N, C-alpha and C positions, 0 to 999 in steps of 0.2 A: 879835490873830491873823489872819494873812494869810488871804484866801480865795479860791480858784481856782474862776470860773464857766466852765463849758463853753458855748460857743457853735456850736450844731448846723450842720453843714455845710447848705448849699442848693445848689439847681443853679444853675448861671452862667447869666446873663442875656445876652442878645444885645446887643452894643454898638449905641447908638442907638434902640432900643427902647423900648416902655413898660415899666415894672417888671412889669407882670402877663404880660408876652409872654416864654416860655421860649426858649432857644436854638434856632435851626432845626434840623430832622431831621438825622441824620448821614447825610453821604454815603456810600455804599455800594457796593461792586464786587466782584465774582465773579471768580475765577481757575480756568480750567479747562485740562486737560493731558492728552494721551494720548502715550505714546512712540511709537507704531508708527501707519503709515497703512493697517493691514488694515480689512478690513470689518467684523469683529467690533469692533475698537476704536473705529470710527468711530460705532458704535452707542452705546457708552460716552461718546463726546465730546459727541454731540448730547444725550445724557440730562443729562451734567453741566451744559451749558449752561442747558437747559430748568430744569432743577432749581434752580439758583441764580438764574436770573431770576425765577421764581415765589416762591420764598422770600424773597428782597429786597423784592419789590414788595409781598408781602402783610404786610410789617411796618410798621404805622402810623408807627413812631417814625424808619424808615430812607426815606432818598432813594436811588433806583435811580440809580447813575452808567453802569454797563453792565457787561458780561462781556468780560476780557481772556483770551483764547486762544491755545493753540501747539498745533497739531496735527502728529502725526508727529515729534516731537522730543524727544531724550533729555533727562532731567532732571540728568543729573550734572553738567552746567555750565550756568551763567545765560547764557555769551558769547551763543549761536545762538537765544536764545529771545527773539524780537522782541515778542512779546505781553507776556511777561513784564517786560521792559526798559521798556516803554512804561507799563507799568500802575505800575511804581516811578517812575519819572520824574514819571507827573501826581501820585500820591500825595506826593512830595516837594515839588511844586509847588502843594500844598494843595487838589486838586481831589478828594481821596479822604480820610475817616476811618478808614474801615474795609476790610478786605480778607477776605471769605471764602472759604475754600479746602476742598477734600476731605478733606487730610491733609497731614501734615508731607512724605511723598515726592513728593505733586503739587508740593508748592512748590519741594523742591531736595533732592536724593540727595546734596549736597555740605556737609557740616556747616560748612565757613569761609564758603561761600557764604550758606547759609542763616541762620547767626547774624549776620554781616555784615550782610545786608540788614536783617534783623528789628532789629537795632540803630538802624541807621540811620533805619529808619521811627519807630522810638518816640522817637528826639530829634526827630522831625518832629511828634509826636504822632499817628501813626499806629499803629492798631492791627490785628492779624493773628487771626483765629478760624480755627483747623482743627478741623472739625467732628467729623470721625472719633475724635481724642483727645480731644476736648473741652478743648483749650487755647486759653488768650486770652493773649498776649503782654503785656497789661498787669497780668496775674496776678502776685504775689510769685513764685510758683512757675513762670512760664512760662517763664523763658529755661532753667532747669534741665532742665525737662521737653523742653523743644525741642532741647536739646543732646543729652541721651541718645535722643531720637526720631530725630534726625537722623544720630547716629553709627549707628543701628540701621539707617536707610535706606541710608546709604553703605556699610554691609557688605553690605547686600543687592545693591545696584550691584555692587560687587565679586564677589560670588558669581555674579550675573548673567553679569559679564563674562567670569568663568573658564568657565563654562558653554558661553557662546558661543564662545570660544577654544578649548576640548576640540573642540566640534562642527565648528569650521572645520578643525582640524588632523586630525579624522579624515575629514574629506571628502577633504583633502589626500592623508592616506596611502591612501584608497581610489582615489586617481588622477581624483577629480571637478574638472574644469576650469571656472571661471567666469570670464568676462570681461565688460566694458562694451561690449555688442554696438553701442550707440548710436556709440561713437566708435573702433570697431575696423576699420580698414581691410582688406578683402579678406574678411572673413568675415561669416556670418550665423549667427542661431541656428537651430540645425535641431530637427526635431519630438522629438527626443530630450533636447535640451537643449545637445548639444554643437556644435563648430564645423562650419559648412558653408560650402564656397567661393561667394563672390559672384564670379561670372565677370567682370563687367566691373572691379569693383574690384580684382581679381587680376591683371589687365592692367597697371593701374597699379604694384603692387606689383613686378611682374616688371622693369616700366621703370625704376624706382628702384634696384633692382639691377643692373640692365645700366647705367645711367649712372654708378654707382659703379664697375664693373669697368672702365668706360672712362676713367677716371682723375678724374672730378667728385668735390669735396669735399662733405660734408654741407651747406655754405654754397651752393656752386654748385649743388647738386641742388634745393635751396629755393627760389634764385633762377630756375631752370630751369621747375619746376613751376607756380611763380606766373603766370612769363611765359606760359607756355602755357595759364592757366587752369584747372588741374586742382584738385580740391575735396580736402581733407584728409577723414579718416574722419567729423569731426564735421560737415564740410560748409561748412568755412571757407575763404576763398578765401586766407588769409595762410597762408604755410608758414616752419617755422623750423628752424635746422639741428638743433635738439635732437630735433625731431619725426622728421626725416629718420634721424637716429641712431637714434632708438627703434627705427624700422620696420627698419632693417638690422641690429639687434642682438637681434631678438625670435624666441626660437627656436619660436614658434608658426608662423611661417611656412615651418618644414621639418617641420612635422607632429609636432612635440614640444610640451611644455611644462613650464615651471618654476614651481612652486607655493611660496608662502609667500616673496615676495621682499620684502614689507614685514612688520611685525607692529606692534602696539600694546603699548606699554609701560606706559604710565599711562591706567588706565580711565578717570579723571576728565577728562583731557585729550582722549583719543582721537586723538592725533597720531601718523599712521603714521611708522615709521623704517626705514630701509633695513635690510635683514636681512643682517648680514656674519657669520653665524656664531652669533649670540645662540641663535637657534631653529632648528629643524631644516627643511629644505628637500626639496621632492620633485621629482624629474624623472620625467616619464611620456613614453615614448618612442611613436612611433607613434599618438598620441592621436586624431588627425584626419587629412583628407588636407591634404598639402601643397602649398603655392603654390609654394615653393622647394626644388629640388633640395638634399639635404643637401650634396652636392660644391659646390655654387654656395654656399650658405650657409658653409660652412667655409671657401671660398677668401675671402669678404668680411670674415670675422673674421679670417682672416690678414694681409689687405689693411689691415684697421683698425689690427692692431696693428704692422706695419710702417712705417705711415704716422707713428701716433703717436710711433714712436723715430726715425725719420729725416726725415720731412718737416718742415722748419723753417718753411716758410710755411702756417699752419694754416686760412687762411682761403682758399686757392685761388685766388690772384691770378692764377697762371701756370700753365700746363700742365706745365712743366718743372720746378717746385718740387720736390726731394727725388728727381728722377730723373736729374739730370746728377752722374755721379760723378766724382772725380778719380784716374787712373791713376798718379800721381806718390806721392801722399801719403794715398790712400784715402779724403778728404774729399768734402764735398758742395759742389758748386756753387751759387752763389746770383746773382740780377740785380743789376747795378750801374748807374746812370743817368750817364753822362757828358754835361756840356754841357747839363744839364736846362733852362736858360734861354735857350738859344740855337736857331738854326734848324738847329745842327749835332747835335741830341740824339739820343743813343744808347742803347742797353739793352745792356749786356754781360754775360757769363756768366763769373764769376770764381771760382777755388777761395777758398772763405771763410778756409781755413787759409794763404791764402797769405802773409801779415804776421804770421800767430802767432807766430811765431818770428824775431826780427829778425836773428839770424846766419845762419840756414839758411831761406832763401824757399823756399816750392814752387816747383817749376820748371815747373807746368802753365800752358800760356798761356790767355790769355783769347779769349774767342769772341763775335762779335757774334751778337745774338739770331737776323738772318735768315740768317747764315750756319749756323748750326745747323740752321735749319730747312732750307734748301738741301739740306744733307748728308743730312738724314733723307730727304729725298724721292729722292736717289738710292739710298739704302739700300733703300728701300721698292721700287723699281724694279725694283732688282737682285732682289729677292723674287718680284716678280711675274712677271718674265720667265721663273723658273723656277716658276712657279705649279704647273704639273700636275704637273711630277716631286716637288713639295714635298708635295702633298695625297697624290699616290699612295704614295709612300713612308712617310708620316706614318699613312696609313689603314690600311697592312698592319702597322705595327709598334706601333701605339697600345697595343693590348691586350696584346702580348708587353712592350714596354718598360716599362709601367706597370701590370703583373701585381703584386697583393699577396697572392696566395694564400699563398705561403712565408711571408711574414712576418705572415700572420693566422694560419696553423698554428701557428708558433712562439709567437705571443702568447698562444694558448689552452693551449699546454703551460706556459707561464710563470706562467700565471694558475692552472691547477691546482696547479702547484709552491709558488706562494705560499700558497693555499689549504691546502695539506698542511702548511705550517711554520707557519700559524696554529695549526692542529689541535693540532700536537706541542706548540706553547707552552701552549695551553689544558690540554693532559694535564698537561704539567710542573707549572703552576701548581696542579692540582686534587691530583694525587700530593704537592706539598708542604704543601699545607693539610691531607690528611686521615692523612699517616703521618709518621713522625717520620724526617727527611732532612738529610743533612749539606747544610749551608747553603753552603758553598764549593761543593760538588759540583754543588747546584742553580745557584749563580750561575755558574760555568763552562758548564754545559749552557745555560742561557737567554741568556747572552752569544753563544754560537755560534749560536744559533737566530736572534736578532736580528740579527747580523753578516750572516748568510745571507738573511734576509729583507729587509734592507737593499740587497743586491747583486741580489736577484731584484727587487724593487721598481724599482730603475734600470733595469735590464733591460727591464721591462715599460714604464716612462716613455719609454725609448729607442726602443722597437718601436712604441709609438702613434705617437710624434712622426714616425717613419719613414714610417709607412702615411699620416699626415695629408699630408705633404710629398709623396710619390708621388701621391696622390689629387689634393692641390693643382696639381702641374704638369700632371698629367694633363687636369684642368680647363682650365687656362690653355691648354693646348696645342688642346684642342677648341675654345675660344671662337676662338682665333688663326687656326684653319685656316678656322671658320665664317666670320671676318670677311675672310680673304684669298680665299674664293671669291667674296665680293661685288665684288672689285676687279676688272672686267672688262677693262680697259685700263690703260696707264701713268699715273701721276699726273703733274699739271703744276704744282701749288701745295701748300704745305703747310696741313693744316686740324688743329685741336684734335681732331676726331674721328677721324683718320687715327692720330695719335699715340695716343689713347686705346685705340683698337681694337686695335692691332698691336704696339706698342712697350713694353717692361718698363721699360729704363733705357739709359742711354749712358754710356759711360766715354771720357774725353779723356785721351790719353797726351802728346800733342803735337799740333803744326798738321797735321802730315800723318797722324795716327793717331788717328782717332775712330771708335769702334766703336759700333754700334747693337744691343743684345740685344734679341731679340722675346720675344714672350709664350710661345714653344714653345722658348725655350733657343737659338735659333739666333742665330749672332752673324756680323753683317756689318762689315768694316772699309771704311772711305771715306777 
């Protein structure tokens, strides 16, 4: 009959040592983390480091490797935890046998990260001990317990994230504005936490808006600011077109604030996503002192929209780009280089639609660039010669021509009517829900109200557009008159600044009929 004899396990001996020498002490490291950098959390952070240093050194069978730490970093993902990543790398490299940490939630609040990391460590014979839960990853039940605890920790993170979101949205709904003041050009943080104008930086903001209204593009403004040595909000010397666009489109510069432009969709990744209507936004009017008047700001937005639709040269390589129109077909003129590799090189402006239809070519002629510049100088001098008369006439008529009081009064009436229609629709729905009502009659009444609502809404939109247009023309005229007053004598040569400050666009009908339309709407034919 077979006999089975049990050979009891013995402790492993270290290679190359005598048989009476046991394996070296286990190399042990501690891991400590707090998720915020507040003062009260700092005390907890120091306490964790001190506790695990003392604990590991006090164990005669352990060799202290060190304490790995992450201070003020969230635990929902291991991506940004440099101390954690260094500890895992050292453990996989054989420098650590055992990791001691406070709890599963300190290790990771993401179940996937937690289990993936622990399994990777187990394959390299590295154990993790979670003191609070009393879990050792080498135990048979360790992984099951860790899965459960990590899931609970992840749900805790989800709950915390939802609470934080609710708090932020409540602040937004209350109109509380927060910005990153260290990188926000033009404003400082006031005693009450709100925006306060920084006078010196405000001058630069106004300069940027002025350059754009003169005709410079985002790219052109960035290059100008760099060449003149201006600093960005964060103190950098390099300017980018995107930064200029952000300044020109930021409603905070007109004293308002748009809140929740971004939101966090996934509490694990914490990646901000542009809010395109997924969550509510909040618009706060007159929240703080404006640097740019609403009229100038709205004019800039309209100009940005116009350029996006009409200006084909986006990087602003030429002042005429998108501003020379064809009187024959309505298209835009563009630059063409003739004899580019010879001494006869010339830049001509030609209708972009000239050869679009082979059978019916556009009849508009081409113009040499310097010819267009000379013609514009003539037009400007015609305006300057009657400068006093123009300034006098427009000075008297500006308020009368650009008065929007009638439109605004009608707008309020239309708004009131729209509100009344909404109230009637709500009453109809309530009546239909609470009483027995013929559904055909209900639908007819509802359809009539809906149709009227659509008509009123269209009227409202048209009136708002008309008011914006009138105010835009008023602002353009005021800027034109301001620039014209600076022209004390007739001009002798074309400059980019002259074109930007006075001209809106030009229309070419023929060689003998070129018309320049100025910012105040005046048309001069030369």
